[in-house]
SEFIZA-3560 file (N, C-alpha, C; in Angstrom, 3 decimals):
REM SEFIZA-3560
<numar><xx>-7.678</xx><yy>-7.282</yy><zz>-5.371</zz><atom>N</atom></numar>
<numar><xx>-7.721</xx><yy>-6.188</yy><zz>-6.284</zz><atom>CA</atom></numar>
<numar><xx>-8.749</xx><yy>-5.164</yy><zz>-5.779</zz><atom>C</atom></numar>
<numar><xx>-9.455</xx><yy>-5.428</yy><zz>-4.728</zz><atom>N</atom></numar>
<numar><xx>-10.451</xx><yy>-4.544</yy><zz>-4.238</zz><atom>CA</atom></numar>
<numar><xx>-9.907</xx><yy>-3.205</yy><zz>-3.794</zz><atom>C</atom></numar>
<numar><xx>-8.680</xx><yy>-3.141</yy><zz>-3.303</zz><atom>N</atom></numar>
<numar><xx>-8.068</xx><yy>-1.908</yy><zz>-2.899</zz><atom>CA</atom></numar>
<numar><xx>-7.928</xx><yy>-0.971</yy><zz>-4.089</zz><atom>C</atom></numar>
<numar><xx>-7.682</xx><yy>-1.520</yy><zz>-5.228</zz><atom>N</atom></numar>
<numar><xx>-7.476</xx><yy>-0.713</yy><zz>-6.441</zz><atom>CA</atom></numar>
<numar><xx>-8.762</xx><yy>0.006</yy><zz>-6.841</zz><atom>C</atom></numar>
<numar><xx>-9.873</xx><yy>-0.630</yy><zz>-6.577</zz><atom>N</atom></numar>
<numar><xx>-11.154</xx><yy>-0.035</yy><zz>-6.913</zz><atom>CA</atom></numar>
<numar><xx>-11.386</xx><yy>1.255</yy><zz>-6.151</zz><atom>C</atom></numar>
<numar><xx>-10.870</xx><yy>1.338</yy><zz>-4.926</zz><atom>N</atom></numar>
<numar><xx>-11.168</xx><yy>2.455</yy><zz>-4.030</zz><atom>CA</atom></numar>
<numar><xx>-10.066</xx><yy>3.509</yy><zz>-4.027</zz><atom>C</atom></numar>
<numar><xx>-8.972</xx><yy>3.250</yy><zz>-4.715</zz><atom>N</atom></numar>
<numar><xx>-7.859</xx><yy>4.231</yy><zz>-4.779</zz><atom>CA</atom></numar>
<numar><xx>-8.291</xx><yy>5.353</yy><zz>-5.766</zz><atom>C</atom></numar>
<numar><xx>-8.408</xx><yy>6.564</yy><zz>-5.226</zz><atom>N</atom></numar>
<numar><xx>-8.884</xx><yy>7.656</yy><zz>-6.071</zz><atom>CA</atom></numar>
<numar><xx>-7.804</xx><yy>8.651</yy><zz>-6.368</zz><atom>C</atom></numar>
<numar><xx>-7.638</xx><yy>9.062</yy><zz>-7.593</zz><atom>N</atom></numar>
<numar><xx>-6.650</xx><yy>10.111</yy><zz>-7.939</zz><atom>CA</atom></numar>
<numar><xx>-6.964</xx><yy>11.386</yy><zz>-7.141</zz><atom>C</atom></numar>
<numar><xx>-5.903</xx><yy>12.064</yy><zz>-6.674</zz><atom>N</atom></numar>
<numar><xx>-6.077</xx><yy>13.304</yy><zz>-6.042</zz><atom>CA</atom></numar>
<numar><xx>-6.257</xx><yy>13.243</yy><zz>-4.540</zz><atom>C</atom></numar>
<numar><xx>-6.366</xx><yy>11.974</yy><zz>-3.987</zz><atom>N</atom></numar>
<numar><xx>-6.549</xx><yy>11.854</yy><zz>-2.569</zz><atom>CA</atom></numar>
<numar><xx>-5.128</xx><yy>12.008</yy><zz>-1.862</zz><atom>C</atom></numar>
<numar><xx>-5.161</xx><yy>12.477</yy><zz>-0.633</zz><atom>N</atom></numar>
<numar><xx>-3.914</xx><yy>12.724</yy><zz>0.070</zz><atom>CA</atom></numar>
<numar><xx>-3.583</xx><yy>11.580</yy><zz>1.061</zz><atom>C</atom></numar>
<numar><xx>-4.087</xx><yy>10.372</yy><zz>0.785</zz><atom>N</atom></numar>
<numar><xx>-3.887</xx><yy>9.275</yy><zz>1.677</zz><atom>CA</atom></numar>
<numar><xx>-2.711</xx><yy>8.416</yy><zz>1.142</zz><atom>C</atom></numar>
<numar><xx>-2.566</xx><yy>7.276</yy><zz>1.721</zz><atom>N</atom></numar>
<numar><xx>-1.512</xx><yy>6.325</yy><zz>1.370</zz><atom>CA</atom></numar>
<numar><xx>-1.726</xx><yy>5.767</yy><zz>-0.033</zz><atom>C</atom></numar>
<numar><xx>-2.867</xx><yy>6.098</yy><zz>-0.611</zz><atom>N</atom></numar>
<numar><xx>-3.143</xx><yy>5.644</yy><zz>-2.028</zz><atom>CA</atom></numar>
<numar><xx>-2.225</xx><yy>6.235</yy><zz>-3.017</zz><atom>C</atom></numar>
<numar><xx>-1.467</xx><yy>7.300</yy><zz>-2.653</zz><atom>N</atom></numar>
<numar><xx>-0.601</xx><yy>7.940</yy><zz>-3.623</zz><atom>CA</atom></numar>
<numar><xx>0.414</xx><yy>6.935</yy><zz>-4.171</zz><atom>C</atom></numar>
<numar><xx>1.031</xx><yy>6.117</yy><zz>-3.280</zz><atom>N</atom></numar>
<numar><xx>1.986</xx><yy>5.098</yy><zz>-3.742</zz><atom>CA</atom></numar>
<numar><xx>1.346</xx><yy>4.153</yy><zz>-4.685</zz><atom>C</atom></numar>
<numar><xx>0.158</xx><yy>3.713</yy><zz>-4.356</zz><atom>N</atom></numar>
<numar><xx>-0.597</xx><yy>2.760</yy><zz>-5.172</zz><atom>CA</atom></numar>
<numar><xx>-0.964</xx><yy>3.322</yy><zz>-6.536</zz><atom>C</atom></numar>
<numar><xx>-1.406</xx><yy>4.557</yy><zz>-6.563</zz><atom>N</atom></numar>
<numar><xx>-1.807</xx><yy>5.187</yy><zz>-7.822</zz><atom>CA</atom></numar>
<numar><xx>-0.559</xx><yy>5.357</yy><zz>-8.704</zz><atom>C</atom></numar>
<numar><xx>0.549</xx><yy>5.776</yy><zz>-8.134</zz><atom>N</atom></numar>
<numar><xx>1.751</xx><yy>5.937</yy><zz>-8.971</zz><atom>CA</atom></numar>
<numar><xx>2.199</xx><yy>4.613</yy><zz>-9.522</zz><atom>C</atom></numar>
<numar><xx>2.116</xx><yy>3.571</yy><zz>-8.733</zz><atom>N</atom></numar>
<numar><xx>2.577</xx><yy>2.239</yy><zz>-9.147</zz><atom>CA</atom></numar>
<numar><xx>1.590</xx><yy>1.770</yy><zz>-10.347</zz><atom>C</atom></numar>
<numar><xx>0.343</xx><yy>2.041</yy><zz>-10.235</zz><atom>N</atom></numar>
<numar><xx>-0.590</xx><yy>1.675</yy><zz>-11.290</zz><atom>CA</atom></numar>
<numar><xx>-0.242</xx><yy>2.347</yy><zz>-12.606</zz><atom>C</atom></numar>
<numar><xx>0.259</xx><yy>3.532</yy><zz>-12.581</zz><atom>N</atom></numar>
<numar><xx>0.639</xx><yy>4.242</yy><zz>-13.777</zz><atom>CA</atom></numar>
<numar><xx>1.861</xx><yy>3.628</yy><zz>-14.428</zz><atom>C</atom></numar>
<numar><xx>2.751</xx><yy>3.090</yy><zz>-13.616</zz><atom>N</atom></numar>
<numar><xx>4.027</xx><yy>2.597</yy><zz>-14.139</zz><atom>CA</atom></numar>
<numar><xx>4.058</xx><yy>1.139</yy><zz>-14.530</zz><atom>C</atom></numar>
<numar><xx>3.142</xx><yy>0.328</yy><zz>-13.892</zz><atom>N</atom></numar>
<numar><xx>3.195</xx><yy>-1.128</yy><zz>-14.063</zz><atom>CA</atom></numar>
<numar><xx>1.802</xx><yy>-1.650</yy><zz>-14.426</zz><atom>C</atom></numar>
<numar><xx>1.798</xx><yy>-2.837</yy><zz>-15.044</zz><atom>N</atom></numar>
<numar><xx>0.506</xx><yy>-3.502</yy><zz>-15.346</zz><atom>CA</atom></numar>
<numar><xx>-0.268</xx><yy>-3.763</yy><zz>-13.989</zz><atom>C</atom></numar>
<numar><xx>-1.544</xx><yy>-3.841</yy><zz>-14.073</zz><atom>N</atom></numar>
<numar><xx>-2.387</xx><yy>-4.046</yy><zz>-12.867</zz><atom>CA</atom></numar>
<numar><xx>-2.033</xx><yy>-5.224</yy><zz>-12.002</zz><atom>C</atom></numar>
<numar><xx>-1.811</xx><yy>-6.363</yy><zz>-12.669</zz><atom>N</atom></numar>
<numar><xx>-1.447</xx><yy>-7.591</yy><zz>-11.876</zz><atom>CA</atom></numar>
<numar><xx>-0.131</xx><yy>-7.448</yy><zz>-11.161</zz><atom>C</atom></numar>
<numar><xx>0.841</xx><yy>-6.826</yy><zz>-11.730</zz><atom>N</atom></numar>
<numar><xx>2.128</xx><yy>-6.598</yy><zz>-11.123</zz><atom>CA</atom></numar>
<numar><xx>1.962</xx><yy>-5.651</yy><zz>-9.940</zz><atom>C</atom></numar>
<numar><xx>1.138</xx><yy>-4.627</yy><zz>-10.090</zz><atom>N</atom></numar>
<numar><xx>0.891</xx><yy>-3.668</yy><zz>-8.976</zz><atom>CA</atom></numar>
<numar><xx>0.195</xx><yy>-4.392</yy><zz>-7.841</zz><atom>C</atom></numar>
<numar><xx>-0.709</xx><yy>-5.287</yy><zz>-8.141</zz><atom>N</atom></numar>
<numar><xx>-1.416</xx><yy>-6.097</yy><zz>-7.065</zz><atom>CA</atom></numar>
<numar><xx>-0.407</xx><yy>-6.918</yy><zz>-6.330</zz><atom>C</atom></numar>
<numar><xx>0.494</xx><yy>-7.578</yy><zz>-6.983</zz><atom>N</atom></numar>
<numar><xx>1.523</xx><yy>-8.359</yy><zz>-6.340</zz><atom>CA</atom></numar>
<numar><xx>2.429</xx><yy>-7.488</yy><zz>-5.457</zz><atom>C</atom></numar>
<numar><xx>2.801</xx><yy>-6.323</yy><zz>-5.990</zz><atom>N</atom></numar>
<numar><xx>3.660</xx><yy>-5.398</yy><zz>-5.246</zz><atom>CA</atom></numar>
<numar><xx>2.938</xx><yy>-4.970</yy><zz>-3.941</zz><atom>C</atom></numar>
<numar><xx>1.654</xx><yy>-4.687</yy><zz>-4.065</zz><atom>N</atom></numar>
<numar><xx>0.931</xx><yy>-4.292</yy><zz>-2.876</zz><atom>CA</atom></numar>
<numar><xx>0.828</xx><yy>-5.441</yy><zz>-1.844</zz><atom>C</atom></numar>
<numar><xx>0.604</xx><yy>-6.653</yy><zz>-2.318</zz><atom>N</atom></numar>
<numar><xx>0.587</xx><yy>-7.807</yy><zz>-1.415</zz><atom>CA</atom></numar>
<numar><xx>1.921</xx><yy>-8.005</yy><zz>-0.786</zz><atom>C</atom></numar>
<numar><xx>3.026</xx><yy>-7.806</yy><zz>-1.524</zz><atom>N</atom></numar>
<numar><xx>4.357</xx><yy>-7.931</yy><zz>-0.972</zz><atom>CA</atom></numar>
<numar><xx>4.597</xx><yy>-6.866</yy><zz>0.105</zz><atom>C</atom></numar>
<numar><xx>4.142</xx><yy>-5.627</yy><zz>-0.146</zz><atom>N</atom></numar>
<numar><xx>4.325</xx><yy>-4.548</yy><zz>0.803</zz><atom>CA</atom></numar>
<numar><xx>3.583</xx><yy>-4.862</yy><zz>2.128</zz><atom>C</atom></numar>
<numar><xx>2.381</xx><yy>-5.368</yy><zz>2.018</zz><atom>N</atom></numar>
<numar><xx>1.576</xx><yy>-5.678</yy><zz>3.181</zz><atom>CA</atom></numar>
<numar><xx>2.203</xx><yy>-6.863</yy><zz>3.955</zz><atom>C</atom></numar>
<numar><xx>2.723</xx><yy>-7.884</yy><zz>3.218</zz><atom>N</atom></numar>
<numar><xx>3.351</xx><yy>-8.985</yy><zz>3.857</zz><atom>CA</atom></numar>
<numar><xx>4.641</xx><yy>-8.547</yy><zz>4.615</zz><atom>C</atom></numar>
<numar><xx>5.376</xx><yy>-7.622</yy><zz>4.043</zz><atom>N</atom></numar>
<numar><xx>6.585</xx><yy>-7.161</yy><zz>4.755</zz><atom>CA</atom></numar>
<numar><xx>6.233</xx><yy>-6.411</yy><zz>6.056</zz><atom>C</atom></numar>
<numar><xx>5.135</xx><yy>-5.618</yy><zz>5.976</zz><atom>N</atom></numar>
<numar><xx>4.651</xx><yy>-4.879</yy><zz>7.150</zz><atom>CA</atom></numar>
<numar><xx>4.262</xx><yy>-5.868</yy><zz>8.215</zz><atom>C</atom></numar>
<numar><xx>3.464</xx><yy>-6.902</yy><zz>7.827</zz><atom>N</atom></numar>
<numar><xx>3.029</xx><yy>-7.889</yy><zz>8.826</zz><atom>CA</atom></numar>
<numar><xx>4.188</xx><yy>-8.645</yy><zz>9.431</zz><atom>C</atom></numar>
<numar><xx>5.162</xx><yy>-9.063</yy><zz>8.580</zz><atom>N</atom></numar>
<numar><xx>6.344</xx><yy>-9.754</yy><zz>9.086</zz><atom>CA</atom></numar>
<numar><xx>7.094</xx><yy>-8.936</yy><zz>10.122</zz><atom>C</atom></numar>
<numar><xx>7.343</xx><yy>-7.646</yy><zz>9.786</zz><atom>N</atom></numar>
<numar><xx>8.050</xx><yy>-6.742</yy><zz>10.679</zz><atom>CA</atom></numar>
<numar><xx>7.313</xx><yy>-6.644</yy><zz>12.054</zz><atom>C</atom></numar>
<numar><xx>6.000</xx><yy>-6.488</yy><zz>11.987</zz><atom>N</atom></numar>
<numar><xx>5.236</xx><yy>-6.398</yy><zz>13.194</zz><atom>CA</atom></numar>
<numar><xx>5.333</xx><yy>-7.668</yy><zz>14.046</zz><atom>C</atom></numar>
<numar><xx>5.265</xx><yy>-8.808</yy><zz>13.449</zz><atom>N</atom></numar>
<numar><xx>5.349</xx><yy>-10.061</yy><zz>14.138</zz><atom>CA</atom></numar>
<numar><xx>6.737</xx><yy>-10.279</yy><zz>14.713</zz><atom>C</atom></numar>
<numar><xx>7.760</xx><yy>-9.934</yy><zz>13.945</zz><atom>N</atom></numar>
<numar><xx>9.181</xx><yy>-10.162</yy><zz>14.325</zz><atom>CA</atom></numar>
<numar><xx>9.501</xx><yy>-9.293</yy><zz>15.562</zz><atom>C</atom></numar>
<numar><xx>8.932</xx><yy>-8.067</yy><zz>15.612</zz><atom>N</atom></numar>
<numar><xx>9.250</xx><yy>-7.087</yy><zz>16.687</zz><atom>CA</atom></numar>
<numar><xx>8.186</xx><yy>-7.185</yy><zz>17.811</zz><atom>C</atom></numar>
<numar><xx>7.110</xx><yy>-7.890</yy><zz>17.579</zz><atom>N</atom></numar>
<numar><xx>6.050</xx><yy>-7.933</yy><zz>18.601</zz><atom>CA</atom></numar>
<numar><xx>5.342</xx><yy>-6.609</yy><zz>18.794</zz><atom>C</atom></numar>
<numar><xx>5.233</xx><yy>-5.859</yy><zz>17.732</zz><atom>N</atom></numar>
<numar><xx>4.650</xx><yy>-4.545</yy><zz>17.773</zz><atom>CA</atom></numar>
<numar><xx>3.207</xx><yy>-4.533</yy><zz>17.223</zz><atom>C</atom></numar>
<numar><xx>2.416</xx><yy>-3.591</yy><zz>17.666</zz><atom>N</atom></numar>
<numar><xx>1.123</xx><yy>-3.318</yy><zz>17.095</zz><atom>CA</atom></numar>
<numar><xx>1.255</xx><yy>-2.383</yy><zz>15.867</zz><atom>C</atom></numar>
<numar><xx>0.300</xx><yy>-2.460</yy><zz>15.005</zz><atom>N</atom></numar>
<numar><xx>0.318</xx><yy>-1.618</yy><zz>13.779</zz><atom>CA</atom></numar>
<numar><xx>0.250</xx><yy>-0.134</yy><zz>14.171</zz><atom>C</atom></numar>
<numar><xx>1.166</xx><yy>0.609</yy><zz>13.600</zz><atom>N</atom></numar>
<numar><xx>1.146</xx><yy>2.058</yy><zz>13.735</zz><atom>CA</atom></numar>
<numar><xx>0.962</xx><yy>2.701</yy><zz>12.398</zz><atom>C</atom></numar>
<numar><xx>-0.176</xx><yy>3.289</yy><zz>12.179</zz><atom>N</atom></numar>
<numar><xx>-0.439</xx><yy>3.970</yy><zz>10.914</zz><atom>CA</atom></numar>
<numar><xx>0.482</xx><yy>5.169</yy><zz>10.667</zz><atom>C</atom></numar>
<numar><xx>1.034</xx><yy>5.257</yy><zz>9.491</zz><atom>N</atom></numar>
<numar><xx>1.911</xx><yy>6.365</yy><zz>9.184</zz><atom>CA</atom></numar>
<numar><xx>1.080</xx><yy>7.636</yy><zz>9.027</zz><atom>C</atom></numar>
<numar><xx>1.537</xx><yy>8.735</yy><zz>9.619</zz><atom>N</atom></numar>
<numar><xx>0.753</xx><yy>9.987</yy><zz>9.505</zz><atom>CA</atom></numar>
<numar><xx>0.770</xx><yy>10.402</yy><zz>8.048</zz><atom>C</atom></numar>
<numar><xx>-0.346</xx><yy>10.984</yy><zz>7.614</zz><atom>N</atom></numar>
<numar><xx>-0.458</xx><yy>11.443</yy><zz>6.207</zz><atom>CA</atom></numar>
<numar><xx>0.434</xx><yy>12.686</yy><zz>6.021</zz><atom>C</atom></numar>
<numar><xx>1.008</xx><yy>12.756</yy><zz>4.859</zz><atom>N</atom></numar>
<numar><xx>1.877</xx><yy>13.960</yy><zz>4.539</zz><atom>CA</atom></numar>
<numar><xx>0.973</xx><yy>15.201</yy><zz>4.444</zz><atom>C</atom></numar>
<numar><xx>1.576</xx><yy>16.271</yy><zz>4.962</zz><atom>N</atom></numar>
<numar><xx>0.742</xx><yy>17.528</yy><zz>4.950</zz><atom>CA</atom></numar>
<numar><xx>0.885</xx><yy>18.276</yy><zz>3.676</zz><atom>C</atom></numar>
//
């Protein structure tokens, strides 16, 4: 839940998805959704043998 502490409204980072999720769902559900998203990213990286590529921030 530490990531939620640092997600700030109005930031132009990847926190946008997280902040919108927090508005729609209870906190514990949002934490599970974030863990699921991270797990899917890690699985895809391992399956493809790729290094992490950070998504460019939207302009």
